[in-house]
C-alpha atoms as one frame of an Amber mdcrd trajectory, in Angstrom:
protein
 -50.780-132.342  75.120 -51.151-132.068  78.898 -51.929-128.356  78.597 -54.658
-129.007  76.012 -56.252-131.664  78.220 -56.198-129.291  81.176 -57.856-126.554
  79.150 -60.548-128.936  77.926 -61.285-130.147  81.451 -61.487-126.603  82.786
 -63.994-125.786  80.063 -65.952-128.959  80.835 -66.159-127.739  84.431 -67.477
-124.386  83.131 -64.302-122.628  84.285 -63.881-120.838  80.979 -62.267-117.711
  82.405 -59.699-119.821  84.232 -58.980-121.756  81.055 -58.499-118.536  79.100
 -56.200-117.142  81.794 -54.152-120.362  81.814 -53.757-120.246  78.035 -52.555
-116.637  78.286 -50.061-117.614  80.996 -48.669-120.341  78.752 -47.969-117.749
  76.043 -46.466-115.129  78.380 -42.717-115.574  79.102 -43.074-113.451  82.246
 -45.229-116.177  83.795 -42.109-118.255  84.439 -40.955-115.656  86.970 -44.060
-116.136  89.103 -44.321-118.538  92.016 -46.774-121.406  91.804 -49.185-119.841
  94.318 -49.091-116.539  92.419 -50.027-118.269  89.173 -52.857-120.163  90.819
 -54.021-116.935  92.464 -54.220-115.201  89.087 -56.247-118.076  87.640 -58.699
-118.046  90.534 -58.981-114.251  90.358 -59.800-114.435  86.640 -62.594-116.941
  87.255 -63.920-114.993  90.242 -64.006-111.733  88.276 -65.807-113.375  85.355
 -68.473-114.826  87.643 -68.969-111.535  89.462 -69.352-109.710  86.140 -71.944
-112.257  85.033 -73.798-111.995  88.347 -73.850-108.200  88.137 -75.147-108.221
  84.562 -77.908-110.587  85.593 -78.770-108.502  88.668 -78.977-105.289  86.639
 -81.135-106.988  84.015 -83.551-108.161  86.702 -83.527-104.760  88.424 -84.696
-102.942  85.272 -83.276 -99.662  86.509 -84.391 -96.584  84.637 -80.712 -95.563
  84.482 -78.688 -98.805  84.666 -75.344 -97.042  84.189 -75.927 -94.565  87.025
 -73.376 -95.034  89.792 -72.525 -93.209  92.999 -69.064 -92.377  91.686 -70.701
 -90.197  89.022 -72.944 -88.235  91.395 -71.886 -84.579  91.196 -72.181 -81.899
  93.832 -72.682 -78.434  92.328 -73.364 -75.792  94.991 -76.896 -75.130  93.757
 -77.802 -78.765  94.302 -76.894 -78.685  98.020 -76.273 -82.436  98.029 -74.221
 -83.516 101.042 -71.242 -85.712 100.119 -71.172 -87.121 103.638 -74.663 -88.589
 103.267 -73.780 -90.216  99.944 -70.610 -91.663 101.502 -72.660 -92.999 104.391
 -75.204 -94.598 102.071 -72.383 -96.030  99.927 -71.482 -98.342 102.791 -74.835
-100.106 102.213 -75.247-100.425 105.964 -78.735 -98.993 105.544 -79.611-102.074
 103.493 -78.218-104.397 106.155 -80.308-102.572 108.751 -83.437-102.533 106.527
 -83.735 -98.757 106.409 -85.219 -96.616 103.649 -84.041 -93.639 101.600 -86.288
 -90.733 100.614 -85.008 -88.556  97.755 -87.046 -85.390  97.253 -86.743 -82.174
  95.280 -88.116 -80.285  92.276 -88.406 -81.905  88.882 -85.156 -82.309  86.972
 -82.822 -82.174  89.996 -81.568 -85.741  89.529 -83.675 -87.706  92.005 -84.023
 -90.726  89.716 -80.288 -90.740  88.984 -79.375 -90.787  92.671 -81.944 -93.520
  93.385 -80.702 -95.675  90.499 -77.080 -95.082  91.509 -77.780 -96.383  95.025
 -79.657 -99.388  93.616 -76.849-100.092  91.151 -74.346-100.016  94.001 -76.549
-102.475  95.907 -76.382-104.831  92.909 -72.599-104.506  92.852 -72.511-105.461
  96.544 -74.526-108.616  95.953 -78.044-107.414  96.779 -81.118-107.785  94.591
 -82.758-104.565  93.438 -85.955-103.748  91.582 -87.115-100.476  90.013 -90.643
 -99.278  89.359 -92.203 -95.914  88.546 -95.115 -95.636  90.941 -97.793 -94.734
  88.338 -96.882 -97.759  86.208 -96.567 -99.952  89.295-100.255 -99.559  90.041
-101.168-100.342  86.429 -98.981-103.444  86.617-100.716-104.599  89.800-104.149
-103.996  88.288-103.237-106.254  85.362-101.724-108.832  87.738-104.935-108.946
  89.758-106.915-109.535  86.576-104.716-112.357  85.221-104.223-114.117  88.562
-100.543-113.252  89.121-101.096-110.634  91.841 -99.746-112.743  94.717 -96.719
-113.725  92.625 -96.000-110.065  91.897 -96.222-109.129  95.564 -93.775-111.923
  96.385 -91.371-110.600  93.755 -91.425-107.124  95.288 -90.965-108.615  98.747
 -87.843-110.545  97.711 -85.924-107.519  96.429 -83.430-106.249  98.993 -83.842
-102.751  97.524 -87.047-101.576  95.862 -86.943 -98.224  94.054 -90.308 -96.455
  93.918 -89.761 -93.549  91.551 -92.037 -90.538  90.996 -94.228 -91.002  94.039
 -96.812 -88.228  94.316 -97.561 -87.823  90.613-101.252 -88.095  89.803-103.998
 -89.126  92.174-104.324 -92.421  94.032-107.291 -94.733  93.768-108.502 -96.641
  96.812-107.000 -99.859  95.432-103.670 -98.095  94.772-103.409 -97.125  98.447
-104.137-100.664  99.579-101.687-102.188  97.095 -98.934 -99.810  98.204 -99.556
-100.716 101.833 -99.385-104.429 100.972 -95.990-103.946  99.305 -94.585-101.892
 102.171 -95.989-104.207 104.829 -94.175-107.183 103.257 -90.921-105.206 103.277
 -91.060-103.401 106.605 -88.258-104.463 108.937 -86.774-106.927 106.446 -86.030
-104.985 103.245 -85.149-101.443 102.129 -87.045 -99.043  99.904 -85.839 -95.987
  97.983 -88.613 -93.548  97.176 -88.335 -90.389  95.080 -90.864 -87.594  95.025
 -91.318 -83.946  94.180 -93.375 -83.704  97.368 -91.808 -83.161 100.750 -92.610
 -86.117 103.048 -94.657 -83.816 105.256 -97.148 -83.609 102.357 -97.311 -87.361
 101.673-100.074 -87.941 104.202-102.334 -85.410 102.497-101.485 -86.781  99.047
-102.376 -90.348 100.026-105.698 -89.049 101.251-107.404 -91.736 103.334-106.157
 -91.017 106.901-105.904 -94.596 108.184-104.039 -95.901 105.136-101.926 -92.729
 104.972-100.823 -93.248 108.579 -99.840 -96.852 107.874 -97.989 -96.066 104.622
 -96.078 -93.077 105.997 -95.169 -95.006 109.144 -93.507 -97.721 107.048 -91.784
 -95.305 104.666 -90.661 -92.223 106.554 -89.740 -92.985 110.134 -86.578 -94.977
 109.392 -85.663 -93.185 106.154 -82.467 -91.324 105.316 -83.374 -88.003 103.722
 -81.808 -86.559 100.592 -83.203 -83.179  99.555 -82.048 -81.996  96.122 -82.327
 -78.343  95.157 -81.419 -76.049  92.300 -82.706 -75.570  88.744 -83.724 -78.413
  86.465 -80.675 -80.227  85.161 -82.605 -81.167  82.030 -83.052 -77.487  81.189
 -79.366 -76.811  81.848 -78.346 -79.689  79.550 -80.732 -78.424  76.857 -79.136
 -74.988  77.017 -75.653 -76.509  76.750
């Protein structure tokens, strides 16, 4: 009876994982060989793991990553890709997030830029940071709609809160004057306090020309490039290789 009451009270306290672990201990004869502190440690670990799993699921849902299952452990390093393991190991420490630095991932289409960006953002979620993913062309459409329905300021605040913002496919299509100004607003809110991952087929030395308007281009590139870790991916399109296989 005492065990049942304990389980009910644990559930009432929303400690369901601990209650489940305690019920399993009661059924396992090997539990009797454990010390009291070991048994309590296992119960606490079960509850901690359950809460961390729930937090991670929620963080990944909010992040809306293009590839939510991408992870740094699955990044491969074929010779043609010329991807430096040391840089990935360095970024895996997440120190760049603590120091509010950026990451620029560039290379031809199909070389895995989005995968690497999503893998770094997914790792950030696992480490307790908030991440957010947007393809740049759709980002500007989203902001145009937000300006029309009165939620523009709220959207900017949402982008500013994310510890890691992934801006994917920068440099595709042309930029309107309002797009340039919106991008600068987002980066200004984040500069020195948050981190941004940007992917592009264009080398950063061409970003200024792509942005177009010199004054805004200077401001945008200054906030993106100067404190960014560079990842340059090479080789043939991985999509084509997979299609052949």
